[in-house]
N, C-alpha and C positions, 0 to 999 in steps of 0.2 A: 483381450481385454473385455472384461464386463462393463457395460456403458455405466458412467457415473450416475448414481442415483441422486445426487444431491439437487439436481434441478427440480425433482417432483416433491421434495421434503416438505416445501410450505404448502403444497396443495393437499397433503394428507390430514385427515381428521383423526381424533383419537379412536374412534370406532374402527377405521382402517387399521389401525395398529392392534386393535383387539382381534380382528379377523387374522392378521398376519401372525399374531402370537398364538392363535388357536390352530393354525396350519402348522407351525412350528411344533407345537405340543403333539400334534398328532403323527408328525413325521418321526417321532421317537419311537413309534410302534409300527409304523408302514411306510414304504417308499411314498405311496400316494394316499392321501387322506380321504376317507369316504365322506361325501358330501352330507350325508344324513347325521354325522357326528360333529360337524362344524358348530352348530348352535351351542353344544355343550362345551366344545373345547373353547369357543371364542366367548362364551357367556353372551350371546347375542339372540335375538329372535329370529325366527325363520325369514321373515321379510327383510330384516337388517343384513342378515347373512347374504341374501340374494343380491341386495343392493350394494353391499361392500364387495362381493366377488366381482361384480362388474366393474367397480371403480380400480380395484387392485389388478385385475386383468389387463384392463385398458393401459395401465402404466407399466405393465411388464414385471409386476412384482409376485404374481403367482402364474401357474400354467395349469391346464385341465388335460385329463386324459380319461377316456372311456375305457374301462376294462370289464370286470364283472360288474362293476359299479362305476358311479361319477366320481372320479378322484381329483384332488388337488395338492399341488406341490408348491413350495416356495421356489422362486428363482433365486440365484445369488443376488439379484438385484433386490429382491424382497429381503433376503437375510441382512443384506448392506443397510437397508432402510431400518430394520429393526436394531442393528448395532448403533447405526448414527443417531436414532431416536435416544437411545440409552445415554450415549456420550453427551448429546445435547441437554438431556435432563440433569446429568451430573455437572454441567458447565465445562466439560472437558474440550469440547469442539463447538466453535462458534460459526465455523464455516469452512467449506472444503474448496481447495483450489485446483491447480493443474496437477496432471500426473508427474510423478517423480521417476516411476520405474514400473515396468511390466514384465512379468516373467511367466514361466509355465504354471507355477504355483502361488502366486501371489501378485496384487496390484498395489501400488504405493502412491499415495496422493499427499500434497501439501495440505495442512489444515491450519486454520486460525484458532488460536487460543490466546492465553496471556503472552504468548511468544508463538512464533511458527514451530509446527511440529510435522512429523510424518505420521500418516495413518496407513497402515498396512492391512489389507484383506486378504486372508489366506484363502486360496482357491483350489487346495489339494482336492483331487477327485471330481472336479468340475466336468471333465470330459468322460471320465471313465473311473469311477470311484472305487470299483471292485478291483481293478488293477493297482491303483495307489494303495488300497488298504492291505494288500498281500505284503507290500514292503515295508509297512509301518507297525511297530509293535504296540503303539498306543490304540490300534483297532483289533489286536489280536483276540481279545475275550469278549468281543461284541458280536452276537450272532446277527442282528439287523444293523448293518452298516450303511449309512447314507453319506453323501457327499458333505451334508450339513454336520454330521458327527465328526466326520474326518477332519474337516476344515477346523472346527471348534477345537478339537483335541490337538491339532497341530498348533494353534494359536495358545492354548493353554500351556503346552510344552515350551514353546518359544518364550512366552512371557515369564514362566518360572525360571527358566535358565537366564534371561537377562536380570531378573530380580536378584538370583543368587550370585551372578558374575559381576555385576556393576556395584561399586566402581573399581574393584581390584583389577578387573580386566577391561580393557578399553573396547566396550560395546555401547551401542546406543542406550541412553538412559531410558527405561521403560517408564511411562507416565500413566497409562490406563490400559484396561483390557476388558473386552466383552465379547461374548461369542466367539467368531471367527477373526475378530480385529483387534489390533494392537495400536496404540497411540505412543510414539517414542520420539526421541530427539532426531532431527535430520541428519543424515551423513554429513561430514564436514568437507568432503571433497569427491573427486571421481573415483570409480572403481579402479583397482590395481590394474585390470586388464586395459583400461583407457588412459592410464597415466603413461608419461614419458619421463622416466628417471634418467638423470645425468649419470655418467659413468661412475662418479665417485660416490653416488648416493645408493648403488644397487645392494651392495653387502649390507649396509646399514639399514635399509628398508627389510630386506629379507630376514636379517636378525630381529627387527622389531616385530614382524610377524610371527616368527618362531617363539620369541619371548612372550608374546600374548598368548600362544598356545601352551607354552610351558606354565604361565600363570593360571590359566584356565584349568589345566590339569591339576595343580595344586588345589584349586578350589573345588574340583571334583567333577570337570567336564571335559569331554573329547567332543570336538565341533562335529566330526564325522561327515563333513561334506565341505571341506576347505577346498578353495579355488581361487583364481584371480578375479572371480566375479563375487566373492563374499568379503573382500576387503577394500575399505576405502582408504584413500591417501591424502594427506593434507600437510601443511607446513608443520602442524602440531604433532604429527605421528600417523598412526594407523588405527582404523577401527574395524574390528572383525563383526560382521553382522550374518543374519540368517541362521538362527540356531534351532529350527524345529526338529531336525534330525539328530540333535546332539544326544549322547548317552553318558551316564555316569561312569567314573573311572572303575567302579565295581562291576560294570557290565562284563560278561563273559567275553565280548569280542573288542573291548576297549583298547587294548594295546594294537591289535590288528588294525582297527580304524585309525588310530593315531599315526601308525606307519604310514597308512595310505594317504592321510592328511599331509603328512610330511613330504611324501614322495611327490603328492600334487603340486604342492607350494614349490618346492625346490626344482621340480621338473620344469614349471612355468618360467621360473627364472633363467634356467639353463636355455629354454628355447628362445626367450626374448633377449636376454642378455649373455650369450655364450661366453663372450670374452671376459665378463667381469665376475660372472658366478663361480665360486670355487667348485671343484670336483669332489663332491662329498659322498659318503656312504650313508644313504637316508636312514637305513635301519639303526645306525649308530647314533645319528641325530635324534631319532625318535627315543631310543633308549635313554639318552641324556635328558630329554624333556621329561620322561616319566620318572627317572630317578632324581631329577632336581638339580642336575649339575650343568645344564646347558647354559653357555654364555654367548657363544658366537660360532657361526659356521666355519670361520677360520681355522678353528681349533681342529676341524676334521677335514681340512684340505689335504687331499692325497691320502687319507688314511684309508 
């Protein structure tokens, strides 16, 4: 997890953000931004750039590397600061609270607004953006691919999917988006992996998940990364989250990805609740989802 940047936000001055924005602009063209170009990128004097470099470096917002030249790069902490600054200017976020979840490709925090929300920072590519970019088609056409670009595109894709899916599909309501960060509704309950369903609930919850997948398909999306870690369960039903890898139903591999999603979900229920989960042919379930006829897994029991 990248250290929460909220603690230093009150220490930062407008010119600090000018420098961070200048480094951000330069990273569009090179992985490490030449020190000599920072005055132009940041619209600051040479002396002001030197002072701001020290302030931002001391707070872990930028890092330095000497190659053929003296170069600077935003850290994810610095990128977080830029996104939080924008959310604060929009009055979207008033304060940042405790972590809600940490994963390989995102950090999620509770945030204060007119009501409590979740703030998700995408971290795709933080440790090795080149490997991540190979498997993401939102980076395929970009010759210079940085972790900044990869994370921002992932957030853009997820926010766009949430806007298209909500409220027809039970997904977190999107509230705001900037750079690599999304503000959205908090999940209403634990992940499916952590939930303990009663025997009589198992088939009903499995059906709910598959029906949300069917509705998403009608709206035009396949999640493409479904698992017990991407579904939240509460008394009100289920919420399907984490959509950055989703694809449109017109994607050449959409039906293959849908079949894999169904296999993942049904397979999890078989492993955790073997006595209550019907023995179904997952390809048949996926076909019913894609043609709009799915109602319940019970219809496929023993098929």
